[in-house]
N, CA, C and O atoms as a GROMACS GRO file, in nm:
protein
  656
    1UNK      N    1  10.352  10.274  11.108
    1UNK     CA    2  10.410  10.149  11.199
    1UNK      C    3  10.576  10.265  11.177
    1UNK      O    4  10.628  10.342  11.096
    2UNK      N    5  10.594  10.212  11.296
    2UNK     CA    6  10.820  10.143  11.261
    2UNK      C    7  10.916  10.210  11.182
    2UNK      O    8  10.922  10.284  11.083
    3UNK      N    9  10.980  10.161  11.254
    3UNK     CA   10  11.057  10.173  11.095
    3UNK      C   11  11.107  10.025  11.086
    3UNK      O   12  11.128   9.973  11.195
    4UNK      N   13  11.130   9.950  10.978
    4UNK     CA   14  11.089   9.788  10.916
    4UNK      C   15  11.316   9.792  10.927
    4UNK      O   16  11.405   9.864  10.882
    5UNK      N   17  11.307   9.639  11.034
    5UNK     CA   18  11.429   9.611  11.078
    5UNK      C   19  11.423   9.476  10.951
    5UNK      O   20  11.328   9.416  10.900
    6UNK      N   21  11.573   9.464  10.933
    6UNK     CA   22  11.567   9.284  10.899
    6UNK      C   23  11.678   9.269  10.892
    6UNK      O   24  11.772   9.345  10.920
    7UNK      N   25  11.675   9.140  10.845
    7UNK     CA   26  11.817   9.045  10.966
    7UNK      C   27  11.809   8.897  10.892
    7UNK      O   28  11.706   8.834  10.914
    8UNK      N   29  11.905   8.838  10.807
    8UNK     CA   30  11.900   8.707  10.762
    8UNK      C   31  11.958   8.673  10.777
    8UNK      O   32  12.072   8.719  10.790
    9UNK      N   33  11.888   8.464  10.795
    9UNK     CA   34  11.949   8.353  10.919
    9UNK      C   35  11.913   8.278  10.748
    9UNK      O   36  11.841   8.297  10.650
   10UNK      N   37  12.058   8.152  10.819
   10UNK     CA   38  12.079   8.030  10.692
   10UNK      C   39  11.982   7.911  10.789
   10UNK      O   40  11.997   7.844  10.891
   11UNK      N   41  11.906   7.928  10.715
   11UNK     CA   42  11.855   7.775  10.799
   11UNK      C   43  11.884   7.617  10.761
   11UNK      O   44  11.968   7.651  10.678
   12UNK      N   45  11.885   7.560  10.758
   12UNK     CA   46  11.915   7.380  10.721
   12UNK      C   47  11.873   7.410  10.547
   12UNK      O   48  11.949   7.376  10.456
   13UNK      N   49  11.771   7.462  10.531
   13UNK     CA   50  11.688   7.412  10.379
   13UNK      C   51  11.658   7.522  10.321
   13UNK      O   52  11.572   7.502  10.236
   14UNK      N   53  11.708   7.692  10.333
   14UNK     CA   54  11.736   7.789  10.293
   14UNK      C   55  11.784   7.866  10.376
   14UNK      O   56  11.801   7.839  10.495
   15UNK      N   57  11.833   8.045  10.282
   15UNK     CA   58  11.801   8.156  10.327
   15UNK      C   59  11.618   8.233  10.402
   15UNK      O   60  11.510   8.246  10.343
   16UNK      N   61  11.657   8.268  10.548
   16UNK     CA   62  11.531   8.276  10.542
   16UNK      C   63  11.551   8.452  10.629
   16UNK      O   64  11.630   8.467  10.722
   17UNK      N   65  11.458   8.577  10.571
   17UNK     CA   66  11.451   8.625  10.575
   17UNK      C   67  11.390   8.729  10.674
   17UNK      O   68  11.307   8.801  10.618
   18UNK      N   69  11.414   8.765  10.845
   18UNK     CA   70  11.330   8.830  10.918
   18UNK      C   71  11.244   8.989  10.890
   18UNK      O   72  11.323   9.057  10.824
   19UNK      N   73  11.160   9.041  10.906
   19UNK     CA   74  11.120   9.164  10.921
   19UNK      C   75  11.051   9.181  11.009
   19UNK      O   76  10.972   9.094  11.045
   20UNK      N   77  11.066   9.345  11.091
   20UNK     CA   78  11.035   9.396  11.195
   20UNK      C   79  11.044   9.476  11.243
   20UNK      O   80  11.143   9.546  11.221
   21UNK      N   81  10.950   9.515  11.333
   21UNK     CA   82  10.985   9.644  11.456
   21UNK      C   83  11.109   9.630  11.566
   21UNK      O   84  11.185   9.534  11.577
   22UNK      N   85  11.109   9.753  11.644
   22UNK     CA   86  11.134   9.688  11.747
   22UNK      C   87  11.067   9.625  11.863
   22UNK      O   88  11.132   9.586  11.960
   23UNK      N   89  10.912   9.614  11.852
   23UNK     CA   90  10.817   9.575  11.937
   23UNK      C   91  10.734   9.433  11.825
   23UNK      O   92  10.618   9.397  11.842
   24UNK      N   93  10.814   9.384  11.733
   24UNK     CA   94  10.791   9.263  11.698
   24UNK      C   95  10.803   9.231  11.545
   24UNK      O   96  10.849   9.309  11.462
   25UNK      N   97  10.773   9.154  11.530
   25UNK     CA   98  10.799   9.008  11.389
   25UNK      C   99  10.673   9.045  11.312
   25UNK      O  100  10.557   9.028  11.350
   26UNK      N  101  10.722   9.107  11.174
   26UNK     CA  102  10.618   9.119  11.093
   26UNK      C  103  10.572   8.986  10.968
   26UNK      O  104  10.472   8.941  10.913
   27UNK      N  105  10.762   8.959  10.973
   27UNK     CA  106  10.792   8.880  10.862
   27UNK      C  107  10.853   8.783  10.834
   27UNK      O  108  10.954   8.846  10.803
   28UNK      N  109  10.898   8.619  10.806
   28UNK     CA  110  10.981   8.540  10.831
   28UNK      C  111  10.954   8.425  10.741
   28UNK      O  112  10.902   8.320  10.779
   29UNK      N  113  10.995   8.452  10.610
   29UNK     CA  114  10.941   8.421  10.472
   29UNK      C  115  11.098   8.312  10.429
   29UNK      O  116  11.190   8.323  10.511
   30UNK      N  117  11.119   8.233  10.329
   30UNK     CA  118  11.240   8.174  10.255
   30UNK      C  119  11.291   8.255  10.183
   30UNK      O  120  11.197   8.321  10.139
   31UNK      N  121  11.336   8.273  10.164
   31UNK     CA  122  11.448   8.430  10.003
   31UNK      C  123  11.468   8.342   9.895
   31UNK      O  124  11.527   8.235   9.878
   32UNK      N  125  11.408   8.411   9.834
   32UNK     CA  126  11.444   8.294   9.672
   32UNK      C  127  11.570   8.324   9.699
   32UNK      O  128  11.562   8.372   9.812
   33UNK      N  129  11.712   8.327   9.660
   33UNK     CA  130  11.861   8.340   9.699
   33UNK      C  131  11.937   8.302   9.788
   33UNK      O  132  11.951   8.398   9.863
   34UNK      N  133  12.002   8.208   9.828
   34UNK     CA  134  12.039   8.180   9.954
   34UNK      C  135  12.183   8.292   9.965
   34UNK      O  136  12.300   8.258   9.951
   35UNK      N  137  12.137   8.408   9.989
   35UNK     CA  138  12.256   8.519  10.004
   35UNK      C  139  12.159   8.566  10.126
   35UNK      O  140  12.037   8.578  10.139
   36UNK      N  141  12.283   8.587  10.216
   36UNK     CA  142  12.254   8.634  10.340
   36UNK      C  143  12.320   8.820  10.263
   36UNK      O  144  12.420   8.848  10.196
   37UNK      N  145  12.178   8.924  10.330
   37UNK     CA  146  12.226   9.096  10.312
   37UNK      C  147  12.269   9.138  10.458
   37UNK      O  148  12.364   9.202  10.503
   38UNK      N  149  12.167   9.078  10.510
   38UNK     CA  150  12.070   9.163  10.662
   38UNK      C  151  12.146   9.094  10.691
   38UNK      O  152  12.124   8.978  10.655
   39UNK      N  153  12.319   9.127  10.796
   39UNK     CA  154  12.310   9.063  10.898
   39UNK      C  155  12.321   9.117  11.042
   39UNK      O  156  12.346   9.235  11.064
   40UNK      N  157  12.300   9.023  11.142
   40UNK     CA  158  12.300   9.168  11.269
   40UNK      C  159  12.411   9.247  11.343
   40UNK      O  160  12.526   9.211  11.365
   41UNK      N  161  12.348   9.367  11.378
   41UNK     CA  162  12.471   9.537  11.408
   41UNK      C  163  12.475   9.554  11.503
   41UNK      O  164  12.480   9.462  11.584
   42UNK      N  165  12.473   9.684  11.537
   42UNK     CA  166  12.432   9.679  11.702
   42UNK      C  167  12.317   9.844  11.623
   42UNK      O  168  12.326   9.956  11.672
   43UNK      N  169  12.224   9.811  11.502
   43UNK     CA  170  12.087   9.837  11.483
   43UNK      C  171  12.012   9.763  11.532
   43UNK      O  172  11.895   9.801  11.534
   44UNK      N  173  12.037   9.654  11.582
   44UNK     CA  174  11.900   9.531  11.503
   44UNK      C  175  11.864   9.514  11.644
   44UNK      O  176  11.924   9.493  11.750
   45UNK      N  177  11.777   9.527  11.614
   45UNK     CA  178  11.644   9.546  11.752
   45UNK      C  179  11.649   9.415  11.795
   45UNK      O  180  11.658   9.326  11.711
   46UNK      N  181  11.644   9.378  11.972
   46UNK     CA  182  11.661   9.297  12.020
   46UNK      C  183  11.524   9.198  11.993
   46UNK      O  184  11.534   9.080  12.026
   47UNK      N  185  11.446   9.228  11.957
   47UNK     CA  186  11.320   9.088  11.903
   47UNK      C  187  11.376   9.010  11.804
   47UNK      O  188  11.365   8.888  11.793
   48UNK      N  189  11.467   9.125  11.697
   48UNK     CA  190  11.503   9.026  11.582
   48UNK      C  191  11.573   8.959  11.627
   48UNK      O  192  11.531   8.843  11.634
   49UNK      N  193  11.704   8.983  11.677
   49UNK     CA  194  11.750   8.901  11.801
   49UNK      C  195  11.714   8.787  11.869
   49UNK      O  196  11.763   8.674  11.874
   50UNK      N  197  11.632   8.832  11.914
   50UNK     CA  198  11.503   8.703  12.014
   50UNK      C  199  11.448   8.568  11.903
   50UNK      O  200  11.444   8.446  11.919
   51UNK      N  201  11.403   8.670  11.771
   51UNK     CA  202  11.375   8.548  11.686
   51UNK      C  203  11.450   8.459  11.623
   51UNK      O  204  11.434   8.338  11.611
   52UNK      N  205  11.542   8.540  11.581
   52UNK     CA  206  11.675   8.465  11.486
   52UNK      C  207  11.746   8.358  11.622
   52UNK      O  208  11.810   8.260  11.587
   53UNK      N  209  11.732   8.382  11.746
   53UNK     CA  210  11.747   8.230  11.878
   53UNK      C  211  11.630   8.167  11.854
   53UNK      O  212  11.616   8.045  11.861
   54UNK      N  213  11.560   8.231  11.832
   54UNK     CA  214  11.423   8.093  11.832
   54UNK      C  215  11.376   7.975  11.739
   54UNK      O  216  11.327   7.862  11.746
   55UNK      N  217  11.449   8.130  11.586
   55UNK     CA  218  11.387   7.962  11.462
   55UNK      C  219  11.566   7.867  11.457
   55UNK      O  220  11.595   7.766  11.392
   56UNK      N  221  11.641   7.934  11.536
   56UNK     CA  222  11.833   7.845  11.553
   56UNK      C  223  11.751   7.783  11.604
   56UNK      O  224  11.691   7.731  11.511
   57UNK      N  225  11.708   7.753  11.692
   57UNK     CA  226  11.663   7.679  11.823
   57UNK      C  227  11.595   7.564  11.768
   57UNK      O  228  11.644   7.451  11.753
   58UNK      N  229  11.436   7.616  11.730
   58UNK     CA  230  11.354   7.548  11.616
   58UNK      C  231  11.432   7.396  11.471
   58UNK      O  232  11.395   7.281  11.444
   59UNK      N  233  11.512   7.459  11.435
   59UNK     CA  234  11.587   7.418  11.337
   59UNK      C  235  11.688   7.320  11.423
   59UNK      O  236  11.703   7.212  11.366
   60UNK      N  237  11.766   7.332  11.552
   60UNK     CA  238  11.839   7.214  11.586
   60UNK      C  239  11.720   7.122  11.691
   60UNK      O  240  11.739   7.028  11.769
   61UNK      N  241  11.628   7.178  11.662
   61UNK     CA  242  11.486   7.099  11.764
   61UNK      C  243  11.495   7.072  11.868
   61UNK      O  244  11.489   6.961  11.922
   62UNK      N  245  11.519   7.223  11.930
   62UNK     CA  246  11.491   7.251  12.108
   62UNK      C  247  11.429   7.340  12.139
   62UNK      O  248  11.455   7.405  12.241
   63UNK      N  249  11.305   7.374  12.039
   63UNK     CA  250  11.230   7.442  12.008
   63UNK      C  251  11.085   7.385  11.970
   63UNK      O  252  11.075   7.338  11.857
   64UNK      N  253  11.010   7.384  12.024
   64UNK     CA  254  10.835   7.373  11.930
   64UNK      C  255  10.792   7.479  11.983
   64UNK      O  256  10.730   7.527  11.888
   65UNK      N  257  10.776   7.577  12.098
   65UNK     CA  258  10.673   7.678  12.074
   65UNK      C  259  10.707   7.830  12.045
   65UNK      O  260  10.801   7.863  12.118
   66UNK      N  261  10.664   7.936  11.964
   66UNK     CA  262  10.744   8.047  11.959
   66UNK      C  263  10.741   8.123  12.068
   66UNK      O  264  10.713   8.051  12.164
   67UNK      N  265  10.755   8.221  12.098
   67UNK     CA  266  10.767   8.381  12.253
   67UNK      C  267  10.774   8.480  12.138
   67UNK      O  268  10.698   8.562  12.187
   68UNK      N  269  10.804   8.526  12.037
   68UNK     CA  270  10.870   8.636  12.019
   68UNK      C  271  10.716   8.732  11.949
   68UNK      O  272  10.650   8.695  11.852
   69UNK      N  273  10.689   8.854  12.031
   69UNK     CA  274  10.593   8.910  11.978
   69UNK      C  275  10.546   8.937  11.837
   69UNK      O  276  10.636   8.988  11.770
   70UNK      N  277  10.450   8.922  11.780
   70UNK     CA  278  10.398   8.924  11.612
   70UNK      C  279  10.354   9.076  11.580
   70UNK      O  280  10.293   9.146  11.661
   71UNK      N  281  10.384   9.108  11.475
   71UNK     CA  282  10.293   9.187  11.435
   71UNK      C  283  10.229   9.146  11.289
   71UNK      O  284  10.320   9.099  11.220
   72UNK      N  285  10.090   9.147  11.210
   72UNK     CA  286  10.118   9.102  11.129
   72UNK      C  287   9.949   9.164  11.120
   72UNK      O  288   9.863   9.181  11.207
   73UNK      N  289   9.950   9.187  10.981
   73UNK     CA  290   9.856   9.247  10.901
   73UNK      C  291   9.687   9.198  10.833
   73UNK      O  292   9.676   9.081  10.798
   74UNK      N  293   9.610   9.258  10.824
   74UNK     CA  294   9.503   9.103  10.776
   74UNK      C  295   9.379   9.153  10.836
   74UNK      O  296   9.372   9.227  10.935
   75UNK      N  297   9.240   9.086  10.737
   75UNK     CA  298   9.076   9.058  10.724
   75UNK      C  299   9.086   8.953  10.884
   75UNK      O  300   9.147   8.858  10.932
   76UNK      N  301   9.011   9.023  10.906
   76UNK     CA  302   8.944   8.942  11.058
   76UNK      C  303   8.933   8.817  11.034
   76UNK      O  304   8.949   8.745  11.133
   77UNK      N  305   8.906   8.749  10.907
   77UNK     CA  306   8.869   8.630  10.861
   77UNK      C  307   9.083   8.563  10.891
   77UNK      O  308   9.152   8.499  10.970
   78UNK      N  309   9.090   8.635  10.767
   78UNK     CA  310   9.264   8.562  10.816
   78UNK      C  311   9.319   8.586  10.951
   78UNK      O  312   9.350   8.485  11.014
   79UNK      N  313   9.333   8.672  10.994
   79UNK     CA  314   9.308   8.711  11.152
   79UNK      C  315   9.322   8.521  11.248
   79UNK      O  316   9.412   8.453  11.298
   80UNK      N  317   9.164   8.508  11.224
   80UNK     CA  318   9.129   8.391  11.277
   80UNK      C  319   9.215   8.285  11.190
   80UNK      O  320   9.312   8.236  11.247
   81UNK      N  321   9.191   8.249  11.072
   81UNK     CA  322   9.271   8.138  11.002
   81UNK      C  323   9.434   8.133  11.083
   81UNK      O  324   9.482   8.040  11.147
   82UNK      N  325   9.486   8.256  11.056
   82UNK     CA  326   9.652   8.214  11.133
   82UNK      C  327   9.663   8.172  11.295
   82UNK      O  328   9.763   8.126  11.350
   83UNK      N  329   9.511   8.204  11.365
   83UNK     CA  330   9.548   8.206  11.516
   83UNK      C  331   9.495   8.076  11.516
   83UNK      O  332   9.541   8.000  11.602
   84UNK      N  333   9.408   8.032  11.439
   84UNK     CA  334   9.435   7.851  11.451
   84UNK      C  335   9.492   7.770  11.443
   84UNK      O  336   9.498   7.668  11.512
   85UNK      N  337   9.566   7.813  11.324
   85UNK     CA  338   9.695   7.846  11.225
   85UNK      C  339   9.818   7.730  11.398
   85UNK      O  340   9.864   7.618  11.418
   86UNK      N  341   9.809   7.867  11.470
   86UNK     CA  342   9.906   7.904  11.584
   86UNK      C  343   9.894   7.798  11.664
   86UNK      O  344   9.994   7.751  11.719
   87UNK      N  345   9.704   7.718  11.690
   87UNK     CA  346   9.714   7.612  11.750
   87UNK      C  347   9.689   7.472  11.752
   87UNK      O  348   9.641   7.391  11.831
   88UNK      N  349   9.765   7.474  11.573
   88UNK     CA  350   9.819   7.274  11.538
   88UNK      C  351   9.884   7.254  11.604
   88UNK      O  352   9.935   7.366  11.604
   89UNK      N  353   9.946   7.193  11.684
   89UNK     CA  354  10.031   7.115  11.751
   89UNK      C  355  10.176   7.055  11.694
   89UNK      O  356  10.195   6.944  11.643
   90UNK      N  357  10.278   7.171  11.720
   90UNK     CA  358  10.428   7.082  11.744
   90UNK      C  359  10.352   6.972  11.669
   90UNK      O  360  10.253   6.908  11.705
   91UNK      N  361  10.441   6.962  11.522
   91UNK     CA  362  10.495   6.743  11.457
   91UNK      C  363  10.285   6.705  11.453
   91UNK      O  364  10.242   6.593  11.479
   92UNK      N  365  10.204   6.806  11.422
   92UNK     CA  366  10.085   6.733  11.369
   92UNK      C  367  10.069   6.844  11.268
   92UNK      O  368  10.135   6.947  11.252
   93UNK      N  369   9.893   6.764  11.163
   93UNK     CA  370   9.870   6.804  11.131
   93UNK      C  371   9.737   6.820  11.088
   93UNK      O  372   9.676   6.713  11.096
   94UNK      N  373   9.649   6.942  11.034
   94UNK     CA  374   9.544   6.998  10.983
   94UNK      C  375   9.502   6.959  10.880
   94UNK      O  376   9.615   6.918  10.855
   95UNK      N  377   9.408   6.911  10.736
   95UNK     CA  378   9.369   6.915  10.716
   95UNK      C  379   9.305   7.120  10.701
   95UNK      O  380   9.265   7.186  10.797
   96UNK      N  381   9.318   7.178  10.539
   96UNK     CA  382   9.225   7.279  10.528
   96UNK      C  383   9.074   7.271  10.541
   96UNK      O  384   9.015   7.375  10.512
   97UNK      N  385   9.016   7.191  10.569
   97UNK     CA  386   8.912   7.193  10.603
   97UNK      C  387   8.828   7.190  10.748
   97UNK      O  388   8.714   7.224  10.778
   98UNK      N  389   8.951   7.129  10.830
   98UNK     CA  390   8.952   7.092  11.000
   98UNK      C  391   8.980   7.219  11.071
   98UNK      O  392   8.924   7.240  11.178
   99UNK      N  393   9.117   7.363  10.986
   99UNK     CA  394   9.088   7.484  11.003
   99UNK      C  395   8.991   7.534  10.897
   99UNK      O  396   9.081   7.585  10.831
  100UNK      N  397   8.921   7.552  10.851
  100UNK     CA  398   8.746   7.583  10.798
  100UNK      C  399   8.648   7.592  10.908
  100UNK      O  400   8.583   7.695  10.930
  101UNK      N  401   8.636   7.467  10.983
  101UNK     CA  402   8.581   7.425  11.085
  101UNK      C  403   8.583   7.490  11.247
  101UNK      O  404   8.488   7.534  11.310
  102UNK      N  405   8.751   7.477  11.295
  102UNK     CA  406   8.802   7.532  11.361
  102UNK      C  407   8.783   7.706  11.360
  102UNK      O  408   8.780   7.731  11.480
  103UNK      N  409   8.769   7.837  11.288
  103UNK     CA  410   8.708   7.911  11.239
  103UNK      C  411   8.599   7.946  11.196
  103UNK      O  412   8.584   8.046  11.126
  104UNK      N  413   8.476   7.847  11.245
  104UNK     CA  414   8.346   7.832  11.267
  104UNK      C  415   8.293   7.865  11.093
  104UNK      O  416   8.184   7.907  11.054
  105UNK      N  417   8.386   7.836  11.032
  105UNK     CA  418   8.344   7.897  10.833
  105UNK      C  419   8.374   7.730  10.817
  105UNK      O  420   8.470   7.709  10.743
  106UNK      N  421   8.316   7.617  10.866
  106UNK     CA  422   8.278   7.522  10.724
  106UNK      C  423   8.288   7.467  10.586
  106UNK      O  424   8.330   7.363  10.535
  107UNK      N  425   8.213   7.613  10.533
  107UNK     CA  426   8.258   7.563  10.415
  107UNK      C  427   8.362   7.660  10.361
  107UNK      O  428   8.397   7.641  10.245
  108UNK      N  429   8.418   7.765  10.431
  108UNK     CA  430   8.507   7.844  10.359
  108UNK      C  431   8.628   7.787  10.297
  108UNK      O  432   8.683   7.868  10.223
  109UNK      N  433   8.699   7.646  10.306
  109UNK     CA  434   8.833   7.564  10.231
  109UNK      C  435   8.877   7.651  10.204
  109UNK      O  436   8.942   7.731  10.272
  110UNK      N  437   8.830   7.650  10.023
  110UNK     CA  438   8.909   7.746   9.976
  110UNK      C  439   8.951   7.900  10.036
  110UNK      O  440   9.063   7.946  10.015
  111UNK      N  441   8.824   7.992  10.133
  111UNK     CA  442   8.953   8.086  10.191
  111UNK      C  443   9.074   8.094  10.308
  111UNK      O  444   9.166   8.162  10.354
  112UNK      N  445   8.998   7.972  10.315
  112UNK     CA  446   9.096   7.931  10.462
  112UNK      C  447   9.271   7.905  10.347
  112UNK      O  448   9.386   7.938  10.374
  113UNK      N  449   9.226   7.850  10.249
  113UNK     CA  450   9.314   7.824  10.189
  113UNK      C  451   9.433   7.959  10.094
  113UNK      O  452   9.552   7.951  10.062
  114UNK      N  453   9.356   8.043  10.080
  114UNK     CA  454   9.428   8.181  10.024
  114UNK      C  455   9.466   8.197  10.137
  114UNK      O  456   9.589   8.193  10.142
  115UNK      N  457   9.393   8.223  10.284
  115UNK     CA  458   9.483   8.356  10.439
  115UNK      C  459   9.562   8.242  10.431
  115UNK      O  460   9.682   8.271  10.423
  116UNK      N  461   9.534   8.107  10.431
  116UNK     CA  462   9.756   8.030  10.481
  116UNK      C  463   9.828   8.060  10.345
  116UNK      O  464   9.948   8.034  10.337
  117UNK      N  465   9.748   8.123  10.219
  117UNK     CA  466   9.907   8.146  10.166
  117UNK      C  467   9.912   8.367  10.215
  117UNK      O  468   9.995   8.440  10.161
  118UNK      N  469   9.824   8.410  10.302
  118UNK     CA  470   9.887   8.508  10.309
  118UNK      C  471   9.960   8.495  10.377
  118UNK      O  472  10.044   8.547  10.303
  119UNK      N  473  10.030   8.464  10.482
  119UNK     CA  474  10.041   8.458  10.608
  119UNK      C  475  10.197   8.456  10.530
  119UNK      O  476  10.238   8.384  10.438
  120UNK      N  477  10.270   8.576  10.616
  120UNK     CA  478  10.449   8.618  10.596
  120UNK      C  479  10.455   8.587  10.709
  120UNK      O  480  10.552   8.651  10.750
  121UNK      N  481  10.416   8.532  10.787
  121UNK     CA  482  10.499   8.513  10.967
  121UNK      C  483  10.539   8.295  10.936
  121UNK      O  484  10.547   8.245  11.048
  122UNK      N  485  10.553   8.221  10.860
  122UNK     CA  486  10.584   8.063  10.832
  122UNK      C  487  10.702   8.070  10.948
  122UNK      O  488  10.780   8.154  10.992
  123UNK      N  489  10.664   7.908  10.975
  123UNK     CA  490  10.740   7.878  11.110
  123UNK      C  491  10.643   7.888  11.212
  123UNK      O  492  10.562   7.798  11.233
  124UNK      N  493  10.647   8.003  11.284
  124UNK     CA  494  10.597   8.089  11.356
  124UNK      C  495  10.446   8.060  11.388
  124UNK      O  496  10.376   8.024  11.483
  125UNK      N  497  10.435   8.096  11.250
  125UNK     CA  498  10.302   8.068  11.306
  125UNK      C  499  10.296   7.951  11.137
  125UNK      O  500  10.332   7.981  11.023
  126UNK      N  501  10.232   7.810  11.194
  126UNK     CA  502  10.303   7.716  11.089
  126UNK      C  503  10.226   7.707  11.058
  126UNK      O  504  10.134   7.672  11.132
  127UNK      N  505  10.203   7.742  10.883
  127UNK     CA  506  10.084   7.759  10.766
  127UNK      C  507  10.142   7.579  10.738
  127UNK      O  508  10.055   7.495  10.713
  128UNK      N  509  10.308   7.531  10.744
  128UNK     CA  510  10.318   7.407  10.690
  128UNK      C  511  10.312   7.271  10.735
  128UNK      O  512  10.385   7.172  10.723
  129UNK      N  513  10.142   7.311  10.821
  129UNK     CA  514  10.162   7.191  10.931
  129UNK      C  515   9.974   7.178  10.840
  129UNK      O  516   9.902   7.079  10.849
  130UNK      N  517   9.941   7.299  10.764
  130UNK     CA  518   9.798   7.246  10.692
  130UNK      C  519   9.855   7.182  10.541
  130UNK      O  520   9.950   7.223  10.474
  131UNK      N  521   9.738   7.035  10.506
  131UNK     CA  522   9.711   6.942  10.411
  131UNK      C  523   9.588   6.948  10.414
  131UNK      O  524   9.496   6.982  10.487
  132UNK      N  525   9.621   6.880  10.259
  132UNK     CA  526   9.508   6.835  10.178
  132UNK      C  527   9.478   6.730  10.270
  132UNK      O  528   9.552   6.655  10.332
  133UNK      N  529   9.300   6.745  10.265
  133UNK     CA  530   9.198   6.634  10.304
  133UNK      C  531   9.277   6.513  10.257
  133UNK      O  532   9.359   6.478  10.342
  134UNK      N  533   9.276   6.463  10.184
  134UNK     CA  534   9.345   6.364  10.160
  134UNK      C  535   9.490   6.339  10.224
  134UNK      O  536   9.560   6.249  10.176
  135UNK      N  537   9.528   6.407  10.318
  135UNK     CA  538   9.709   6.372  10.364
  135UNK      C  539   9.724   6.356  10.220
  135UNK      O  540   9.671   6.267  10.154
  136UNK      N  541   9.799   6.444  10.177
  136UNK     CA  542   9.884   6.502  10.050
  136UNK      C  543   9.905   6.656  10.116
  136UNK      O  544   9.818   6.716  10.181
  137UNK      N  545  10.056   6.713  10.082
  137UNK     CA  546  10.116   6.800  10.115
  137UNK      C  547  10.058   6.934   9.978
  137UNK      O  548  10.109   6.917   9.867
  138UNK      N  549  10.032   6.966   9.982
  138UNK     CA  550  10.008   7.099   9.929
  138UNK      C  551  10.024   7.256   9.928
  138UNK      O  552  10.034   7.316  10.035
  139UNK      N  553  10.027   7.320   9.810
  139UNK     CA  554  10.081   7.446   9.840
  139UNK      C  555  10.112   7.507   9.961
  139UNK      O  556  10.038   7.509  10.059
  140UNK      N  557  10.215   7.553   9.953
  140UNK     CA  558  10.303   7.645  10.049
  140UNK      C  559  10.432   7.690  10.018
  140UNK      O  560  10.530   7.616  10.009
  141UNK      N  561  10.432   7.861   9.996
  141UNK     CA  562  10.462   7.932   9.951
  141UNK      C  563  10.640   7.938   9.956
  141UNK      O  564  10.697   8.033   9.903
  142UNK      N  565  10.698   7.856  10.007
  142UNK     CA  566  10.836   7.791  10.064
  142UNK      C  567  10.884   7.678  10.031
  142UNK      O  568  10.979   7.613  10.075
  143UNK      N  569  10.807   7.658   9.945
  143UNK     CA  570  10.815   7.516   9.825
  143UNK      C  571  10.784   7.372   9.903
  143UNK      O  572  10.832   7.335  10.010
  144UNK      N  573  10.725   7.327   9.848
  144UNK     CA  574  10.637   7.175   9.904
  144UNK      C  575  10.759   7.103   9.965
  144UNK      O  576  10.745   7.062  10.080
  145UNK      N  577  10.904   7.076   9.890
  145UNK     CA  578  11.022   7.050   9.931
  145UNK      C  579  11.024   7.083  10.074
  145UNK      O  580  11.030   6.989  10.154
  146UNK      N  581  11.019   7.217  10.119
  146UNK     CA  582  11.069   7.289  10.243
  146UNK      C  583  10.921   7.222  10.322
  146UNK      O  584  10.946   7.154  10.422
  147UNK      N  585  10.752   7.237  10.282
  147UNK     CA  586  10.663   7.210  10.411
  147UNK      C  587  10.820   7.123  10.418
  147UNK      O  588  10.921   7.153  10.482
  148UNK      N  589  10.793   6.993  10.320
  148UNK     CA  590  10.759   6.826  10.352
  148UNK      C  591  10.952   6.826  10.478
  148UNK      O  592  10.948   6.754  10.578
  149UNK      N  593  11.042   6.879  10.459
  149UNK     CA  594  11.115   6.904  10.524
  149UNK      C  595  11.070   6.967  10.666
  149UNK      O  596  11.131   6.908  10.755
  150UNK      N  597  11.019   7.025  10.696
  150UNK     CA  598  10.985   7.106  10.802
  150UNK      C  599  10.865   7.009  10.890
  150UNK      O  600  10.855   7.010  11.013
  151UNK      N  601  10.800   6.947  10.817
  151UNK     CA  602  10.699   6.816  10.870
  151UNK      C  603  10.791   6.714  10.955
  151UNK      O  604  10.792   6.698  11.077
  152UNK      N  605  10.875   6.643  10.844
  152UNK     CA  606  10.948   6.523  10.888
  152UNK      C  607  11.011   6.606  11.016
  152UNK      O  608  10.992   6.568  11.131
  153UNK      N  609  11.083   6.715  10.985
  153UNK     CA  610  11.228   6.763  11.130
  153UNK      C  611  11.044   6.764  11.258
  153UNK      O  612  11.073   6.677  11.340
  154UNK      N  613  10.935   6.804  11.288
  154UNK     CA  614  10.908   6.843  11.368
  154UNK      C  615  10.860   6.698  11.444
  154UNK      O  616  10.861   6.687  11.567
  155UNK      N  617  10.821   6.596  11.357
  155UNK     CA  618  10.826   6.447  11.349
  155UNK      C  619  10.932   6.342  11.436
  155UNK      O  620  10.896   6.256  11.516
  156UNK      N  621  11.096   6.380  11.388
  156UNK     CA  622  11.165   6.365  11.458
  156UNK      C  623  11.247   6.376  11.570
  156UNK      O  624  11.320   6.297  11.630
  157UNK      N  625  11.215   6.512  11.586
  157UNK     CA  626  11.258   6.514  11.712
  157UNK      C  627  11.112   6.520  11.842
  157UNK      O  628  11.104   6.499  11.963
  158UNK      N  629  11.032   6.552  11.752
  158UNK     CA  630  10.877   6.446  11.818
  158UNK      C  631  10.910   6.332  11.929
  158UNK      O  632  10.891   6.326  12.050
  159UNK      N  633  10.975   6.231  11.819
  159UNK     CA  634  10.982   6.120  11.854
  159UNK      C  635  11.121   6.127  11.929
  159UNK      O  636  11.123   6.026  12.000
  160UNK      N  637  11.238   6.198  11.949
  160UNK     CA  638  11.299   6.164  11.999
  160UNK      C  639  11.261   6.218  12.119
  160UNK      O  640  11.305   6.175  12.226
  161UNK      N  641  11.193   6.297  12.112
  161UNK     CA  642  11.088   6.384  12.231
  161UNK      C  643  11.044   6.235  12.326
  161UNK      O  644  11.066   6.238  12.447
  162UNK      N  645  11.003   6.150  12.283
  162UNK     CA  646  10.940   6.052  12.321
  162UNK      C  647  11.078   5.971  12.395
  162UNK      O  648  11.113   5.974  12.513
  163UNK      N  649  11.121   5.924  12.316
  163UNK     CA  650  11.231   5.767  12.347
  163UNK      C  651  11.343   5.826  12.436
  163UNK      O  652  11.440   5.756  12.466
  164UNK      N  653  11.325   6.007  12.498
  164UNK     CA  654  11.411   6.008  12.617
  164UNK      C  655  11.357   5.963  12.687
  164UNK      O  656  11.402   5.948  12.800
   0.00000   0.00000   0.00000
């Protein structure tokens, strides 16, 4: 694997660390502390700068789809789940059961939750859009308050799009 590069980004809901190679993004996760350690420099690969730009646009309500190349390691089942997550439309949600159905494993609801928790490319692979069958927010590594914020943000942006 290529050398990993790091880039920190201050989002409206906390610091985010972007990790990747010159070929793609392997991680976008909220940091424990709101400290920006890895700032852009001349050695920062373009793909990380592109990811920073796309995340900035997302948080400004100017982007609903991401185009940066991704690099993720996981089992075949995890890959299926992550692909299903990318198919959940902006500002919409799906239950863990609906994702299990989408990957052809209707009884694998817990396994979907486990695969969701292993997603290292949050926001871009939108695990925040998965909710409980009862409509309640459940499990999000970045915290439930951030999950709620992301869903409300997307709803507000979508609402603004329909008004305009």
